[in-house]
MDAnalysis code that builds the backbone (N, CA, C; Angstrom):
import MDAnalysis as mda
import numpy as np

u = mda.Universe.empty(486, n_residues=162, atom_resindex=np.repeat(np.arange(162), 3), trajectory=True)
u.add_TopologyAttr("name", ["N", "CA", "C"] * 162)
u.add_TopologyAttr("resid", np.arange(1, 163))
u.add_TopologyAttr("resname", ["UNK", "UNK", "UNK", "UNK", "UNK", "UNK", "UNK", "UNK", "UNK", "UNK", "UNK", "UNK", "UNK", "UNK", "UNK", "UNK", "UNK", "UNK", "UNK", "UNK", "UNK", "UNK", "UNK", "UNK", "UNK", "UNK", "UNK", "UNK", "UNK", "UNK", "UNK", "UNK", "UNK", "UNK", "UNK", "UNK", "UNK", "UNK", "UNK", "UNK", "UNK", "UNK", "UNK", "UNK", "UNK", "UNK", "UNK", "UNK", "UNK", "UNK", "UNK", "UNK", "UNK", "UNK", "UNK", "UNK", "UNK", "UNK", "UNK", "UNK", "UNK", "UNK", "UNK", "UNK", "UNK", "UNK", "UNK", "UNK", "UNK", "UNK", "UNK", "UNK", "UNK", "UNK", "UNK", "UNK", "UNK", "UNK", "UNK", "UNK", "UNK", "UNK", "UNK", "UNK", "UNK", "UNK", "UNK", "UNK", "UNK", "UNK", "UNK", "UNK", "UNK", "UNK", "UNK", "UNK", "UNK", "UNK", "UNK", "UNK", "UNK", "UNK", "UNK", "UNK", "UNK", "UNK", "UNK", "UNK", "UNK", "UNK", "UNK", "UNK", "UNK", "UNK", "UNK", "UNK", "UNK", "UNK", "UNK", "UNK", "UNK", "UNK", "UNK", "UNK", "UNK", "UNK", "UNK", "UNK", "UNK", "UNK", "UNK", "UNK", "UNK", "UNK", "UNK", "UNK", "UNK", "UNK", "UNK", "UNK", "UNK", "UNK", "UNK", "UNK", "UNK", "UNK", "UNK", "UNK", "UNK", "UNK", "UNK", "UNK", "UNK", "UNK", "UNK", "UNK", "UNK", "UNK", "UNK", "UNK", "UNK", "UNK"])
u.atoms.positions = np.array([
    [203.780, 35.715, 282.180],
    [202.321, 36.801, 281.703],
    [202.321, 37.581, 282.996],
    [202.463, 37.181, 284.288],
    [202.094, 38.131, 284.961],
    [203.077, 39.167, 285.390],
    [204.303, 39.377, 284.931],
    [205.341, 40.421, 284.714],
    [204.751, 41.597, 283.436],
    [204.235, 40.588, 282.639],
    [203.413, 41.589, 281.659],
    [202.418, 42.457, 282.024],
    [201.352, 41.818, 282.893],
    [200.395, 42.455, 283.453],
    [200.680, 43.477, 284.143],
    [201.419, 43.190, 284.991],
    [201.873, 44.217, 286.181],
    [202.452, 45.668, 285.100],
    [202.914, 45.393, 284.366],
    [203.711, 46.736, 283.376],
    [202.177, 47.134, 282.837],
    [201.295, 46.176, 282.296],
    [200.327, 46.966, 281.670],
    [199.434, 47.822, 282.685],
    [199.321, 47.434, 284.073],
    [198.480, 48.057, 284.749],
    [199.306, 49.372, 285.242],
    [200.385, 49.278, 285.347],
    [201.355, 50.661, 285.821],
    [201.040, 51.244, 284.649],
    [201.318, 50.879, 283.266],
    [201.843, 51.572, 282.081],
    [199.969, 52.445, 281.255],
    [199.007, 51.851, 281.756],
    [197.457, 51.912, 280.918],
    [196.621, 51.871, 281.979],
    [196.276, 51.360, 283.051],
    [195.794, 51.455, 284.013],
    [195.086, 50.164, 283.834],
    [193.448, 50.323, 284.018],
    [192.992, 49.010, 284.473],
    [192.737, 48.122, 283.289],
    [193.383, 47.121, 282.664],
    [193.334, 46.408, 281.771],
    [192.127, 45.491, 281.514],
    [191.439, 45.553, 280.337],
    [190.216, 44.483, 280.410],
    [190.805, 43.232, 279.316],
    [190.985, 41.996, 279.587],
    [190.672, 41.214, 278.642],
    [189.799, 40.833, 277.669],
    [190.167, 40.879, 276.200],
    [189.158, 40.801, 275.099],
    [189.252, 38.995, 274.576],
    [190.606, 38.690, 274.553],
    [190.606, 37.362, 274.344],
    [191.666, 36.519, 274.896],
    [191.229, 35.418, 274.943],
    [192.874, 34.482, 275.680],
    [192.700, 33.295, 274.803],
    [193.815, 32.742, 274.836],
    [193.994, 31.381, 274.350],
    [195.440, 31.006, 275.177],
    [194.830, 29.463, 276.016],
    [196.232, 29.113, 276.435],
    [196.266, 27.821, 275.647],
    [197.940, 27.414, 276.023],
    [198.477, 26.501, 274.797],
    [198.489, 25.166, 275.802],
    [198.524, 24.042, 275.718],
    [198.987, 22.786, 276.425],
    [199.910, 22.113, 275.314],
    [201.152, 22.301, 274.358],
    [201.666, 22.048, 273.575],
    [202.384, 20.431, 274.036],
    [203.122, 20.708, 275.547],
    [204.031, 19.901, 276.110],
    [203.454, 18.768, 277.023],
    [202.042, 18.864, 277.178],
    [201.261, 17.886, 277.758],
    [201.590, 17.986, 278.977],
    [201.709, 19.152, 279.829],
    [202.028, 19.599, 281.221],
    [200.838, 19.816, 282.076],
    [200.868, 19.944, 283.386],
    [199.604, 19.920, 284.016],
    [199.624, 21.475, 284.277],
    [199.940, 22.103, 283.305],
    [199.910, 24.074, 283.212],
    [200.255, 23.980, 282.055],
    [199.401, 25.396, 281.627],
    [199.711, 25.515, 280.346],
    [200.985, 26.314, 280.317],
    [201.890, 25.739, 278.396],
    [203.111, 26.164, 278.028],
    [203.301, 27.419, 277.447],
    [201.947, 28.074, 277.199],
    [202.113, 29.167, 276.232],
    [200.449, 30.150, 276.262],
    [200.674, 31.304, 275.847],
    [199.328, 31.946, 276.350],
    [199.621, 33.068, 275.022],
    [198.070, 33.466, 274.516],
    [198.003, 34.552, 273.937],
    [197.044, 35.113, 274.734],
    [197.209, 36.252, 275.067],
    [196.041, 37.301, 275.806],
    [195.534, 39.074, 275.165],
    [194.943, 39.059, 274.610],
    [194.594, 40.472, 273.885],
    [193.740, 41.362, 275.182],
    [194.399, 42.398, 275.708],
    [193.632, 43.112, 276.652],
    [193.715, 44.357, 275.783],
    [192.901, 45.432, 276.383],
    [192.824, 46.757, 276.265],
    [192.607, 47.546, 277.504],
    [193.034, 48.776, 277.449],
    [192.885, 50.037, 278.494],
    [191.455, 50.006, 278.681],
    [190.799, 50.190, 279.863],
    [189.299, 50.527, 280.169],
    [189.761, 52.275, 280.032],
    [190.645, 52.513, 280.304],
    [191.166, 53.857, 280.755],
    [191.105, 55.000, 279.512],
    [191.565, 54.283, 278.052],
    [192.159, 54.937, 277.321],
    [192.063, 53.568, 275.898],
    [192.449, 54.519, 274.789],
    [192.335, 53.540, 273.230],
    [193.537, 52.422, 273.544],
    [194.398, 52.284, 274.685],
    [195.522, 51.491, 274.125],
    [195.110, 49.948, 274.432],
    [195.779, 49.107, 273.422],
    [195.264, 47.761, 273.293],
    [196.851, 47.161, 273.468],
    [196.899, 45.731, 273.906],
    [198.243, 45.049, 273.944],
    [197.992, 43.477, 273.702],
    [198.829, 43.010, 272.951],
    [198.894, 41.241, 272.939],
    [199.948, 40.737, 273.703],
    [199.428, 39.836, 274.856],
    [200.694, 39.295, 275.329],
    [200.944, 37.688, 274.879],
    [201.992, 37.681, 274.427],
    [202.529, 36.463, 273.968],
    [203.560, 35.638, 274.748],
    [203.206, 34.999, 275.562],
    [204.130, 34.398, 276.078],
    [204.231, 32.488, 275.599],
    [205.585, 31.987, 275.593],
    [205.600, 31.045, 275.505],
    [207.024, 30.256, 276.457],
    [206.583, 29.012, 276.539],
    [207.471, 28.261, 277.298],
    [208.296, 27.314, 276.196],
    [208.853, 27.849, 275.119],
    [209.446, 27.169, 273.963],
    [211.019, 26.369, 274.731],
    [211.488, 25.504, 275.554],
    [212.578, 25.409, 275.681],
    [213.442, 24.207, 274.894],
    [214.615, 24.529, 274.820],
    [215.574, 23.175, 274.039],
    [216.170, 22.772, 275.222],
    [216.252, 21.720, 275.022],
    [216.756, 20.574, 276.482],
    [217.841, 20.609, 276.548],
    [218.951, 21.252, 275.727],
    [220.534, 21.413, 276.015],
    [220.913, 22.883, 276.411],
    [221.134, 22.913, 277.883],
    [222.088, 24.168, 278.062],
    [223.072, 24.396, 276.912],
    [223.078, 25.992, 276.898],
    [222.564, 27.116, 277.329],
    [221.287, 27.327, 276.188],
    [220.839, 26.548, 275.158],
    [220.156, 26.810, 274.604],
    [218.626, 27.225, 274.552],
    [218.307, 27.408, 275.487],
    [216.961, 28.095, 276.244],
    [216.262, 29.120, 275.829],
    [215.129, 29.224, 275.423],
    [214.186, 30.206, 274.940],
    [212.846, 30.782, 275.519],
    [213.215, 31.309, 276.637],
    [211.995, 31.528, 277.298],
    [211.482, 33.073, 276.556],
    [210.458, 33.703, 276.588],
    [210.256, 34.548, 276.090],
    [208.731, 35.144, 276.292],
    [209.157, 36.522, 276.662],
    [207.312, 37.525, 276.849],
    [207.511, 38.316, 275.757],
    [206.665, 38.361, 274.870],
    [206.783, 39.388, 273.736],
    [205.125, 40.274, 274.036],
    [205.207, 41.443, 274.393],
    [203.591, 42.448, 274.389],
    [204.129, 43.296, 273.046],
    [203.094, 42.932, 272.293],
    [202.420, 43.837, 270.968],
    [201.571, 45.246, 271.715],
    [201.883, 46.453, 271.446],
    [200.989, 47.282, 271.503],
    [200.564, 48.481, 270.500],
    [199.673, 49.361, 270.497],
    [199.518, 50.233, 269.580],
    [200.730, 50.916, 268.772],
    [202.090, 51.027, 269.774],
    [203.232, 52.093, 268.793],
    [204.348, 51.059, 269.457],
    [204.221, 50.070, 269.219],
    [205.438, 48.965, 269.168],
    [205.196, 47.906, 270.349],
    [206.408, 47.207, 270.304],
    [206.389, 45.900, 271.405],
    [207.769, 45.935, 271.974],
    [207.241, 45.604, 272.912],
    [208.517, 44.925, 274.165],
    [208.926, 43.511, 273.951],
    [210.232, 42.858, 274.225],
    [210.190, 41.388, 274.061],
    [211.387, 41.188, 275.527],
    [211.157, 40.102, 275.994],
    [212.160, 39.692, 276.796],
    [213.626, 39.537, 275.992],
    [213.643, 38.941, 275.087],
    [214.866, 38.459, 273.905],
    [215.813, 39.476, 274.109],
    [215.109, 40.872, 274.454],
    [216.073, 42.197, 274.430],
    [216.764, 42.145, 275.804],
    [216.689, 41.267, 276.511],
    [217.253, 41.204, 277.771],
    [218.199, 40.439, 278.349],
    [218.617, 39.232, 276.860],
    [218.883, 38.116, 277.122],
    [220.490, 38.639, 276.753],
    [221.371, 37.955, 278.071],
    [223.072, 38.249, 277.720],
    [223.676, 37.565, 276.046],
    [224.476, 38.470, 275.491],
    [224.604, 37.911, 274.227],
    [224.960, 36.611, 274.544],
    [226.230, 36.761, 275.397],
    [227.153, 35.341, 275.543],
    [226.848, 34.906, 277.164],
    [226.258, 34.040, 276.912],
    [225.832, 33.242, 278.665],
    [226.825, 33.032, 279.566],
    [227.802, 32.522, 278.564],
    [229.040, 31.820, 279.530],
    [230.144, 32.849, 279.826],
    [230.065, 34.349, 278.819],
    [230.602, 35.340, 279.090],
    [229.947, 36.097, 280.662],
    [228.871, 36.291, 280.156],
    [227.722, 36.708, 281.594],
    [228.439, 36.125, 282.997],
    [228.140, 34.513, 282.897],
    [228.401, 33.958, 284.092],
    [230.120, 34.220, 284.526],
    [231.073, 34.197, 283.494],
    [232.358, 34.616, 283.898],
    [232.302, 36.122, 284.831],
    [231.678, 37.094, 284.139],
    [231.513, 38.782, 284.291],
    [231.057, 38.544, 285.739],
    [230.081, 37.849, 286.038],
    [229.166, 38.069, 287.400],
    [230.119, 37.232, 288.242],
    [230.696, 36.194, 287.526],
    [231.636, 35.521, 288.722],
    [232.925, 36.309, 289.635],
    [233.640, 37.007, 288.683],
    [234.510, 38.265, 288.704],
    [233.689, 38.909, 289.786],
    [232.933, 39.504, 289.311],
    [232.037, 40.655, 290.553],
    [232.440, 40.102, 291.721],
    [230.976, 38.692, 291.861],
    [231.249, 37.877, 293.205],
    [232.506, 38.034, 293.826],
    [233.735, 37.478, 293.320],
    [235.072, 37.173, 293.865],
    [235.654, 38.830, 294.379],
    [235.040, 39.799, 293.713],
    [235.827, 41.261, 294.078],
    [234.985, 41.549, 295.325],
    [233.753, 41.344, 295.168],
    [232.795, 41.787, 296.215],
    [233.103, 40.736, 297.647],
    [233.452, 39.380, 297.368],
    [234.257, 38.953, 298.605],
    [235.351, 39.279, 299.228],
    [236.241, 39.674, 298.097],
    [237.738, 40.362, 298.476],
    [237.330, 41.532, 299.592],
    [236.332, 42.006, 299.232],
    [236.539, 43.785, 299.825],
    [235.177, 43.681, 300.859],
    [234.937, 42.473, 301.410],
    [233.852, 42.165, 302.361],
    [232.701, 42.487, 301.926],
    [231.966, 42.500, 301.261],
    [230.803, 42.922, 300.515],
    [230.116, 41.607, 300.229],
    [228.874, 41.606, 300.565],
    [228.146, 40.273, 300.410],
    [227.911, 39.956, 298.872],
    [228.095, 38.604, 298.530],
    [228.216, 38.423, 297.122],
    [226.269, 37.853, 296.794],
    [226.450, 38.131, 295.502],
    [225.046, 38.394, 295.082],
    [224.791, 36.921, 294.642],
    [224.154, 36.127, 294.462],
    [223.595, 34.697, 294.302],
    [223.717, 34.578, 292.899],
    [224.963, 34.022, 292.349],
    [224.687, 33.490, 290.904],
    [223.963, 32.356, 290.427],
    [223.163, 32.171, 289.383],
    [222.652, 31.452, 288.788],
    [222.792, 30.900, 287.465],
    [222.417, 29.512, 287.104],
    [223.193, 29.074, 285.655],
    [222.186, 29.975, 284.489],
    [221.290, 30.887, 284.833],
    [221.153, 31.551, 283.818],
    [220.498, 33.138, 284.276],
    [220.487, 33.973, 283.772],
    [220.013, 35.110, 284.022],
    [218.757, 35.346, 284.755],
    [217.740, 34.478, 284.703],
    [216.155, 34.557, 284.676],
    [215.879, 34.728, 286.217],
    [216.811, 33.781, 286.686],
    [216.457, 33.362, 288.520],
    [217.145, 34.720, 288.885],
    [217.703, 35.764, 288.405],
    [218.219, 37.196, 289.015],
    [216.970, 37.780, 289.336],
    [215.704, 38.007, 288.695],
    [214.374, 38.652, 288.956],
    [213.939, 38.464, 290.464],
    [213.939, 37.003, 290.417],
    [213.388, 36.533, 291.963],
    [214.399, 36.674, 293.062],
    [215.625, 36.802, 292.740],
    [216.537, 37.561, 293.925],
    [216.192, 38.795, 294.303],
    [215.850, 39.777, 293.325],
    [215.669, 40.777, 292.836],
    [214.360, 41.290, 293.930],
    [213.466, 40.510, 293.438],
    [211.868, 40.677, 294.161],
    [212.340, 40.550, 295.717],
    [212.578, 39.540, 296.056],
    [213.145, 39.146, 297.533],
    [213.719, 40.527, 298.039],
    [214.769, 40.920, 297.651],
    [215.573, 41.858, 298.351],
    [214.757, 43.059, 298.251],
    [214.294, 43.296, 297.058],
    [213.301, 44.225, 297.265],
    [212.189, 44.470, 298.716],
    [212.010, 43.072, 298.591],
    [211.045, 42.897, 299.621],
    [211.683, 43.063, 301.262],
    [212.672, 42.649, 301.015],
    [213.593, 42.187, 302.819],
    [213.747, 43.905, 302.840],
    [213.899, 44.794, 301.971],
    [214.305, 46.052, 302.041],
    [213.052, 46.846, 302.810],
    [211.976, 46.565, 302.339],
    [210.585, 47.269, 302.234],
    [210.610, 47.018, 303.859],
    [210.669, 45.563, 304.573],
    [210.702, 45.227, 305.752],
    [211.680, 45.757, 306.671],
    [212.702, 45.939, 305.960],
    [213.930, 46.486, 307.179],
    [213.194, 47.996, 307.118],
    [212.979, 48.679, 306.117],
    [213.183, 50.004, 306.413],
    [211.877, 50.495, 306.284],
    [210.744, 49.681, 306.381],
    [209.541, 49.915, 306.825],
    [208.689, 50.587, 305.992],
    [208.845, 50.237, 304.184],
    [208.493, 50.950, 303.406],
    [207.415, 50.544, 302.413],
    [206.674, 50.902, 301.786],
    [206.014, 50.176, 300.750],
    [206.412, 49.586, 299.570],
    [205.933, 48.543, 299.293],
    [206.610, 47.929, 298.168],
    [206.606, 48.531, 296.797],
    [207.021, 48.223, 295.353],
    [206.720, 48.808, 294.468],
    [205.333, 48.560, 293.750],
    [205.181, 47.284, 294.098],
    [203.603, 46.742, 293.825],
    [202.550, 46.235, 294.906],
    [201.573, 47.117, 295.117],
    [200.932, 47.091, 295.860],
    [199.896, 45.645, 295.997],
    [199.571, 45.292, 297.346],
    [198.501, 44.080, 297.343],
    [197.359, 44.542, 296.397],
    [196.820, 45.264, 296.440],
    [195.529, 45.708, 295.493],
    [196.134, 45.438, 293.946],
    [197.115, 45.783, 293.772],
    [197.694, 45.531, 292.127],
    [198.226, 43.890, 292.344],
    [198.490, 43.518, 293.124],
    [198.681, 41.862, 293.148],
    [197.235, 41.218, 292.851],
    [196.211, 41.840, 293.498],
    [194.726, 41.460, 293.660],
    [194.188, 41.836, 292.181],
    [194.594, 42.536, 291.477],
    [194.070, 42.708, 290.252],
    [194.852, 41.778, 289.267],
    [196.029, 41.576, 289.025],
    [196.878, 40.687, 288.654],
    [196.350, 39.154, 288.479],
    [196.010, 38.750, 289.804],
    [195.207, 37.494, 290.224],
    [194.095, 37.401, 289.335],
    [192.875, 38.428, 289.676],
    [191.549, 38.618, 288.849],
    [191.782, 38.537, 287.426],
    [193.060, 39.002, 286.778],
    [193.222, 38.920, 285.513],
    [193.484, 37.873, 284.689],
    [194.254, 36.973, 285.720],
    [194.927, 35.667, 285.150],
    [193.713, 34.622, 285.327],
    [192.784, 35.183, 286.544],
    [191.427, 33.967, 286.584],
    [190.963, 34.558, 285.370],
    [191.081, 35.742, 285.219],
    [189.945, 35.896, 283.858],
    [190.102, 35.407, 282.624],
    [192.083, 35.402, 282.465],
    [192.015, 34.902, 281.004],
    [192.143, 33.038, 281.085],
    [192.098, 32.437, 282.533],
    [191.751, 31.286, 282.245],
    [190.206, 30.946, 282.030],
    [189.216, 31.762, 281.945],
    [187.954, 31.657, 281.969],
    [187.440, 32.018, 280.786],
    [188.301, 32.930, 280.098],
    [187.817, 32.945, 278.730],
    [188.423, 32.424, 278.034],
    [189.893, 31.622, 278.280],
    [190.279, 30.587, 277.551],
    [189.543, 29.358, 277.424],
    [188.897, 29.197, 278.757],
    [187.862, 27.379, 278.524],
    [186.523, 27.845, 278.072],
    [186.035, 29.729, 278.032],
    [184.916, 29.693, 277.103],
    [184.556, 29.740, 275.790],
    [185.635, 29.566, 275.172],
    [185.797, 29.124, 273.747],
    [185.428, 27.713, 273.277],
    [185.939, 26.962, 274.157],
    [185.319, 25.589, 274.011],
    [184.175, 24.591, 274.510],
    [183.329, 26.007, 275.079],
    [181.953, 25.588, 275.681],
    [181.051, 26.018, 274.401],
    [180.182, 24.799, 274.318],
    [179.141, 24.893, 273.067],
    [178.044, 25.122, 273.376],
])
């Protein structure tokens, strides 16, 4: 949900949460699904964040998804999934083998492409420190995201208070 809220802040400005529902289907200590309806305070843009952790237990049949529905269409993390996870792993392994042969640093390879985003975030942070540059997401953006997430929790709890 955090990444989608970052996108909304960048795209529509300062979003406001209209509705929030957090789901605890798997009885975990944290939510495993969420539906959040937002609107922009700067424009008429509205969006629905539908996040779910629907995991099958047998690798590689994982189904993590984030879907953002908006006024003009939708974005889905399903569009970022490699068509063949095994082929993707072989390709990345071959690229790393070539990188090692020519003396370049290899890129960490995980059993799923989802972890790649964490490596990219860390690499971006280290590049910012090394080059004394500003990160793409500012501390103020991070604070806005935390405030929106806290508001989503509060709105979800308010639905059950009578």
